[in-house]
C-alpha atoms as one frame of an Amber mdcrd trajectory, in Angstrom:
protein
 -19.752   0.627  18.736 -17.894  -2.541  17.038 -17.094  -5.630  18.551 -14.259
  -8.186  17.840 -14.159 -12.066  18.968 -10.249 -12.932  19.286  -9.436 -15.373
  17.343  -5.902 -15.588  18.468  -4.223 -15.544  21.872  -1.041 -14.213  24.057
  -0.496 -11.133  22.012  -1.050  -8.065  24.003  -4.318  -6.337  23.200  -2.967
  -3.095  22.104  -1.209  -4.838  19.111  -4.131  -7.113  18.737  -6.524  -4.544
  18.132  -3.940  -2.261  16.362  -3.444  -4.932  13.698  -7.034  -6.246  13.309
  -8.471  -2.544  12.627  -5.848  -0.515  10.891  -5.355   1.714  13.087  -1.995
   2.796  15.614  -1.214   1.175  18.628  -0.462   4.355  20.160  -4.386   5.259
  19.312  -5.613   1.645  20.718  -3.367   2.541  23.925  -4.866   5.813  24.373
  -9.003   4.419  23.981  -7.829   1.940  26.369  -6.697   4.682  28.937 -10.145
   6.195  28.523 -11.975   2.976  28.689 -13.466   3.102  25.181 -12.358  -0.556
  24.771 -13.829  -3.223  26.901 -12.732  -7.206  27.572 -15.509  -9.349  28.462
 -17.169  -5.686  29.832 -14.532  -4.759  31.818 -11.870  -1.985  31.553  -8.545
  -3.366  30.749  -4.518  -2.566  30.321  -2.813  -2.038  27.141  -0.204  -5.290
  28.635  -3.475  -7.470  28.717  -2.500 -10.619  27.077  -5.823 -11.564  24.927
  -7.091 -14.894  24.960  -9.391 -16.769  22.720 -12.953 -15.934  22.160 -12.313
 -12.553  24.311 -15.049 -10.689  23.708 -13.732  -6.798  22.795 -15.855  -3.517
  22.323 -14.824  -0.451  20.523 -16.342   2.715  21.339 -15.984   4.390  17.553
 -15.209   7.642  18.387 -16.938  10.485  15.424 -13.641  11.530  12.561 -11.419
  14.047  13.449 -12.123  17.577  11.433  -9.458  16.871   8.830  -6.881  19.848
   9.241  -5.528  19.364   5.515  -6.640  21.658   3.453  -8.882  20.291   0.146
  -7.269  21.068  -2.977  -8.722  21.030  -6.488  -6.275  18.821  -8.316  -6.812
  16.952 -10.767  -7.355  13.262  -9.890  -7.906   9.900 -12.844 -10.962   8.273
 -10.695 -11.155   4.970 -12.466 -14.445   4.108 -10.098 -16.550   5.917  -7.622
 -19.856   4.933  -5.602 -20.852   5.865  -1.979 -18.666   3.665  -0.389 -15.340
   3.592  -1.894 -13.057   6.027  -4.821 -10.245   4.092  -6.638  -8.006   6.389
  -8.055  -5.015   6.034 -10.981  -2.517   7.657  -8.941   0.198   9.861 -11.253
   4.103   9.180 -10.629   5.619  11.740  -8.556   2.411  12.740  -6.635   2.997
  11.447  -2.490  -0.047   9.811  -1.124  -0.504  12.038   1.854   1.523  14.595
   3.974   4.298  14.359   5.121   7.649  16.248   6.256   8.466  17.913   3.088
   5.343  17.398   1.821   2.403  19.452   3.663   0.147  20.067   0.573  -0.327
  18.509  -3.005  -1.381  14.857  -1.892  -3.377  12.573  -3.049  -4.990  13.259
   0.148  -5.597  16.966  -0.226  -6.721  15.924  -3.712  -9.487  13.426  -2.634
 -11.006  15.397   0.016 -11.562  18.194  -2.433 -13.859  15.520  -4.582 -15.116
  13.747  -1.728 -15.112  16.155   1.280 -17.041  15.249   4.436 -17.507  11.600
   3.127 -13.975   9.813   3.339 -13.409   7.467   6.232 -11.572   9.068   9.649
 -10.345   5.370  10.655  -7.010   7.639   9.150  -6.520   9.733  11.533  -5.701
  13.434  10.565  -3.172  12.346   7.833  -4.391   9.779   6.128  -8.356  10.287
   6.036 -10.174   7.395   3.757  -6.833   5.430   2.757  -6.219   1.832   2.869
  -2.653   1.470   1.331  -0.021   3.422   0.089   2.115   3.826  -3.251   5.284
   4.880  -3.102   5.690   8.689  -4.604   7.600   7.705  -7.259   5.244   4.423
  -8.345   2.220   5.277 -10.460  -1.154   3.085 -10.749  -4.269   1.978  -8.700
  -5.066   2.922  -5.070  -7.963   2.846  -2.879  -9.619   5.254  -0.640 -12.387
   4.345   2.061 -15.349   7.112   1.970 -16.713   5.697   5.916 -15.325   3.604
   8.438 -17.498   0.362   7.499 -15.532  -0.321   4.314 -12.492   1.343   5.632
 -12.219  -1.297   7.983 -14.031  -4.345   5.316 -10.962  -3.072   3.013  -8.378
  -3.144   5.507  -9.227  -6.610   6.685  -8.921  -8.477   2.952  -5.632  -6.605
   3.081  -4.146  -8.358   6.250  -5.650 -11.352   4.927  -3.934 -11.452   1.589
  -7.927 -11.430   0.020  -6.707  -8.232  -2.269  -5.071  -9.491  -5.203  -2.407
  -6.286  -6.386  -0.649  -6.966  -9.539   2.121  -4.549 -10.897   4.480  -3.705
 -13.893   7.958  -3.862 -13.519  10.988  -2.406 -15.834  13.974  -3.995 -14.630
  17.867  -3.660 -14.976  19.171  -7.272 -16.086  18.187  -9.849 -17.977  16.077
 -11.772 -15.604  16.790 -15.920 -16.156  13.567 -17.658 -14.530  10.351 -17.540
 -16.785   8.469 -17.004 -13.125   9.734 -17.194  -9.675   9.105 -16.220  -5.881
  11.162 -14.373  -3.515  10.412 -14.753  -0.013  12.843 -12.320   2.353  11.877
 -11.215   5.238  11.836  -6.808   4.772  12.920  -4.258   8.020  14.469  -1.435
   8.229  17.689  -0.748   7.013  20.761  -0.604   9.345  22.995   1.313   7.365
  19.957   3.853   6.305  17.135   4.741   7.956  15.031   6.080   5.344  15.859
   2.771   3.391  14.028  -0.934   3.620  16.575  -3.735   3.457  15.962  -7.691
   3.329  17.079  -8.305   7.066  16.808 -11.309   8.778  14.608  -9.394  12.039
  12.051  -7.857   9.242   8.648  -8.911   8.544   7.748 -11.624   5.819   7.675
 -10.641   2.817   6.378 -12.399  -0.332   7.197 -11.256  -4.054   6.003 -13.323
  -7.074   7.090 -12.306 -11.254   6.514 -13.559 -14.114   8.518 -12.547 -17.191
   6.735 -10.954 -19.783   9.202  -9.738 -21.836  12.695  -9.988 -22.355  15.322
  -7.157 -24.374  18.353  -8.350 -24.852  19.845  -5.326 -26.601  18.488  -3.305
 -23.798  19.538  -5.674 -21.040  15.947  -4.969 -19.680  13.254  -7.249 -18.955
   9.320  -6.171 -18.460   7.875  -7.934 -15.260   4.681  -8.649 -14.005   4.505
  -9.016 -10.474   2.527  -9.637  -7.727   2.472  -9.079  -3.891   1.067 -11.465
  -0.914   2.488  -8.593   1.753   2.610  -5.267   1.540   5.865  -4.258   3.346
   7.167  -0.530   2.345   9.257  -0.568  -0.393   8.472  -4.645  -0.990   9.404
  -4.892  -4.546  11.661  -2.061  -4.859  14.103  -3.878  -2.167  13.039  -7.832
  -3.412  13.869  -6.943  -6.972  16.807  -5.029  -6.260  18.199  -7.526  -3.448
  18.304 -10.375  -6.335  20.397  -8.354  -9.198  17.091  -7.103 -11.251  16.705
  -3.378 -10.037  13.688  -1.102 -10.969  15.089   1.829 -13.784  14.893   5.012
 -12.485  14.968   3.931  -8.851  16.997   6.641  -7.577  17.096   4.762  -3.887
  17.248   1.002  -4.739  19.519   1.123  -7.895  22.997   2.131  -8.596  23.127
   1.416 -12.192  23.321   4.577 -15.108  19.822   5.654 -15.591  20.049   6.100
 -19.447  16.047   6.749 -20.092  16.908   9.603 -17.789  13.674   8.882 -16.440
  12.834  11.209 -12.443  11.157   8.146 -10.880  11.474   4.193 -11.056   9.504
   2.008 -14.017   6.853   0.599 -11.556   3.274   0.803 -11.937   0.363  -0.697
  -9.901  -1.816  -2.275 -12.797  -4.976  -3.699 -10.924  -6.393  -4.280  -8.073
  -8.410  -7.185  -7.498 -10.559  -7.145  -3.994 -14.083  -7.822  -2.789 -16.694
  -4.906  -2.257 -17.163  -3.850   0.964 -20.912  -3.624   0.816 -21.837  -5.616
  -1.847 -19.127  -8.491  -1.678 -19.040  -8.486  -5.516 -15.793  -9.463  -6.692
 -13.732  -6.197  -8.708 -10.959  -5.609 -10.844 -10.155  -2.570 -11.424  -7.100
  -1.953 -13.797  -5.231   1.393 -14.512  -3.224   1.871 -18.186   0.458   2.308
 -18.298   1.656   5.681 -18.108   2.789   7.396 -21.198   6.301   7.866 -19.989
   6.627   3.951 -19.488   4.757   2.653 -22.485   7.548   5.272 -24.320  10.387
   3.346 -22.461   9.310   0.120 -23.379   8.458   1.219 -27.361  12.062   2.207
 -27.241  13.475  -1.276 -26.284  10.862  -2.931 -28.800  12.930  -0.831 -31.065
  16.192  -1.644 -30.154  15.092  -5.286 -30.521  13.968  -5.171 -34.072  16.345
  -3.355 -35.551
């Protein structure tokens, strides 16, 4: 049994619970209908508006047996214990199965390595997945092995207590040494498959700092940190201010002179508190070879 003490008011209970424990509103609504969610010991409706200090009890479900097949796919494990596994995801690997990518994903690989020990909160499609990386973004990603860890880590992310640092190679010479981008991101009205800066989007905050400028290549290497985790956030924000990520086929219209498959964006490190020990952890993933090679080429041009 899980308990929540409400710290907000006038928000629909299905929305409130979905945000607090990282499950879908549809799942929350089903649990309410099945009377597995109670408010102050009484059954409720999905439309109920929560009040301060309401006590919500949630009857935990046993994780569903996943229908996804476990596949023996090599993965680069950066850290592992009984609660979490942290992986260096390669560029080109999809995190979880979806239309067009039924297998060969990180989830398929993780299921093979950690069979029977993954959090069930993500449902059948995303067991253990606490956060995601785009297919063509490489780097650090954390997976929960049990529900307690999943809930704890999801709350840390929601409270902006997880520090995510990326390395990005962008087209153009960035003038500022460091700056922040605070622009709302939502679904593009022109193309529903894309995200865009839009007035009715959700708040998105990105900070960046210049690592190196390559004048002869018209390229800048950036360190990027995000406060929020909107879909395609870094790619959208940097493109919006005129510095699209090199190799980004969706948000960069310029010529890809390096013929890179996938964007030059790497999740370099994650800083968080261990869900059980509360010990502060920082886990880093080395730059992938393709990105190191592009940087090396830029440096050679500067020295010519």
